[in-house]
Structures are given as C-alpha cells and as structure tokens.
N, C-alpha and C positions, 0 to 999 in steps of 0.2 A: 773132605778136609778136617782137620782136627780143630776142636775149639780151643785147644791149649796153644799158648804162644812160648817161645824158646826163651829160655831163662839160665841164670847161673848162681849157684850157692858159693860165697866166698871162701867157705872152708876148702874148696878145692885149692885155692893159694893162698894160705895162711901167711907165707913169708912175703908176699908182694904187697907194696903199697896200694890204697885205694884208686889213686889215680892210673896205675898202670892196669888194674884190673877193669876200671871203666873203659879204658884204651881198648883192652882185649875184646871186652863185651860189643862195644861200637864196631870193632873191626869185623867181629863174627856175626853182626846183624841180630844180635840179641833183643829182647824187648823188656828185660827187667833183671834184677840182681837181688839177691837175698844176702843182706850183710850179716857177717858173723858176729855175735856178740862176745865170742872169746878171742877174737882176733881183731876185727877193723872198728867196731863200734862198740866199745866197753859199755855196759850198763852204767847209767849214772853220769857219764860223760857228756851232757848235751851239747858242748861246743863243736866236739868231734863228730857227733851225729848230724848238726847242722851242716858242718863242711862237707861231710859226706854226701848228705841229701843234696846239696847244690850242685856237686859234682855229677850226681846222678841225673839230676833234674835238666841241667844243662846238655847231657849227651842224650836226653830223650828217653831215659831208662826208668821204669817204674821200680818201686822198691818194696821188700818185705824185710822183716828183722828177724834173724834166726837166733832167739835167745835160748839159752840154757836154764831158764827156771824150770824148775821140776817140783810141781805140787803133789803131795803136801809137805815133802820136806822143806821146800820154799813157800813162804806164805805170801800174804797179799802185799805186804810191804816190800818185799822183793820182787814181785811181779810188777808193782808201781814203778819202781825204779828202770826195769826194763821197757815198761810202757812209755815212760817219759823219754827215754832214748828212741823209741820207735816214733813216738809223735815227732820230736826234733828232727829225725831222718827224713820225716815225710811219708813214712812207711803206711800201708794201707791194711797190713796183716803182721801178727806177731806169731812166731812159732815157739810153742813150749814143750817140754817133755811130760808126759804123763806118767806120774809115780817117781820114786827114788830111781836115780840112775844106777844101770850095773845090778838091777833086781828083776827078776823073772817075774812074770805076772802069776805065776802058779803058786807063788811063796806069800801071796798076800791073803790076809783074812777077809772076810766079809766086810768087818768094821773099818778095816784100812781101805778097802776100795771105797766105801762109802764116804770116807773121809777125803780121798782123792778127788772123788766126783765132786763133792761140795765145794772143795777149793778151787778146782777148774771153774764152776758154775760161777763162783764169786769172781775170779778173774775175767771169765767172758762176760758178766754183768759190768766190772769197771772198764773193760775195753771198749764196751759198746757205747758209753757215755762219751766216749772221745772219736767216735766213727773208725775204730780199728777193729778187725775182725782177730779172732784167735783161732790157730790151727794146732793141731797135736801131731807131733812127730810120731811116725809109723816106724817102729824101731825094735829090733831084738833087745831084751833085758828092759822092758817098759811094759805098762799095762796095755800097750798096742803091739804085743810082739806076737801075737796071733789073732785071727779074725775074730774067735768067739770072744775073746777078752776085750778086744776094742770095740765091738758092737754092743756088749754088755756096758760098757764104759760110757760110750758116747749116749746110750739111751738113760743111763742113769745120770749123766750131767744135765740133759734134758733142756739145753739152752740154745736158742736159735743163733747165737753168735759163736759158737763153739762148733768147729769142723775137724774133719782128718785130714791129714797128707795120706799119700801112698807112696810105698817103694817096696821092691820085692826085698825079701830076705836074700842075702847072698846065695846063688844056686837054686833059688826056688824055680821049680820046673813051670812051664807054661800054663799047664792044666790047673795047677794048684793057684797061679797068679790069678788066672781068669775066676777061678771059683771065689778068691778072695774079694775082688772087685765087685764081682756079682752080688755079694753080701754086704759091702760097706760103701759102694760107689756113690749111693745117694747123699751121703756124707762129705765126700771128697772136695776138697778146694784145689790143692796144687800137688804136683808130683815132683819126686827126686828121682832123677834119671841118671844111670851108670850101667855098666857091665862088668860083673864080678862073677867069679865062679863060687862055689862053697867054702873055698879056703881063702877066699878074698884077694885072690889074684886079681888085677884089672886088666881089662882088654879095650881094644878100640870099640867104640860104640856101634861101628858098622857091622861087628860080629854079631851083636844082639838086634840088628834093625828088624828082623821079622817079629822077634819077641815084642817088641815095643809096638810095631804095628798092630799086632794081634791085640795087645793091651788096650791100645787107644780104640781100636774099632770097636771092643767090647765094653768100652766104659759107658755105664748107664747114666741116665739123667740125674743131675744132683741138685739138691736145694740150695747149692751155691749160685749167686746170681752175678758175681763180678768178673772181670777178667781172670783167666785161669793159665797157669805157667806151668811148663814141664821143665825143671830146673837141672841142669847138669850138675852132678856133685861127685867130684874126684875123677881124675883122668890117669892114665897110666903115666907112671914115674912123675907126676906133678908137673908135667910138661906143657908149656902154653902151645907148642907145635902140636901136641896130642889134642890139647883141648879145641884148637882151631879145626882140627879134622872131625871131632866129636861134635861141635857145633854145627858143622856143614851136613854132618849125618842126621842131627837132631832135626835140622830145617827140611831135609828131604823126608824124613818121617811124618813130621807134622804137616807137609804139604800132600801127603796121602800118595 
C-alpha cells in the first residue's frame, strides 16, 4: 500500500467556491486540499485564509498552500505575505515556484542560479520558524524543468526545510519518469497527479492507472517525514463528475 494519501489541488476548480470544493473532496473521500493562491486564498488576505482553513478543518481535511511566489523574481517580503496566508489557513506546507515563471532552466547563468538558491534558502528558513515546510513546484519552464537542474538546485539550496514536488511533464514516458524519481525521490514531499498527453489533452486518470502504480511502486525513501499527499490536479473538461471518477481511481491506485 502507498504511503501517499489522496488530495486535490484547487486550481482544478478555479471557478468553484471553497465550500463546494470541500464538499466535493469529502464526497470523494480525500484527505487533503492544496488551496490555490491565485484563486481561493489570495496572499495577504488572512481573513479569507482563516475562513477556508475552518472549512477544511471541520471537514477533516489537511491543507497545503499553493502559492505562486517565484524566487528570486519575488523576494522574501513577497514570500512572507504568502506565508502569513498559509499560517492563517492552517497549512503545514507552502508550494513555491523555483525561478522566474515561464523561463527555461537552460537560460539561467550560474550567478542567477545561485541567487535563486539563496532566495529559496532564506524562504525555507523563514517558513521553518513557523513550522511550515517549503516545497518546490516541479514544472516545465522553471528551475525544476528537468531532473539535472532540479537536483543541482536542491543541492545548492541545501536546507532541510526545502523539498521537491514531483509530477510528470505532459506525455513523459514511464521509463523517463522512473529515472527522474530515482534521482530526486529522496527530496520528494508530495505529488501532483493527472493524465495528460504531450499536447496537454486531458484524459480520465483510469487511462494512466498502470503508469501511476509503477511510479508509486518505484518511489524511493524520502527525507520527508510528514504525511504525504498525491493530489489530483486538473480533470477532463474541469468537470466535477470527471473529478469524482478520477478520485475513485486514485484511491484504488493508492490502495495498491
């Protein structure tokens, strides 16, 4: 059985209000929600964060905060606003983007990489003071857009409170996915789960069940010691019915 519990990223349903998202998550038997900073819990709006946190807590859902802080473009003062929202939300983890958004890792100079690592290290230290972990989005057009860059970045950050997410690039073949997690798996906190092809067409998660079973079976031991969540991110046609089917599939995958 997987050590990951099922969750949901609320970017999946940007147009839905938080109470409806919580309702869907509870109906699907999920364990956690990652609340989007660009939709449901804006950074700096602590009253909203507290309200959403209470909704989640009453439903028995753990929370993470999906921020769009992108160091070093965004500095420590920007991160603190997002961190304040994460704390008000009751989130144990905050996600940030490594590097300037929409920029390939190959386009960074050595000095720019050092600046990004230093900024993230400072953010990891600040979050640690409040008992919140920091996880880096693993995403195209970022400093984690390939395994070598991600590994070098996490080594340069060298902070015990900073971890990596993992998700496959759309259309990533299974053998390459397994090679990636073999190299960075010791740093992985949580997963973003979806079924896309290389053209970003979305499919039912059931079509990728064997893929995700293989990924989870190959996941190496991690230095992460908390609860771990495999969080659904995006579903076909943004349809709640498709989400319910994907959530049922995810539960079956995680049960082994």
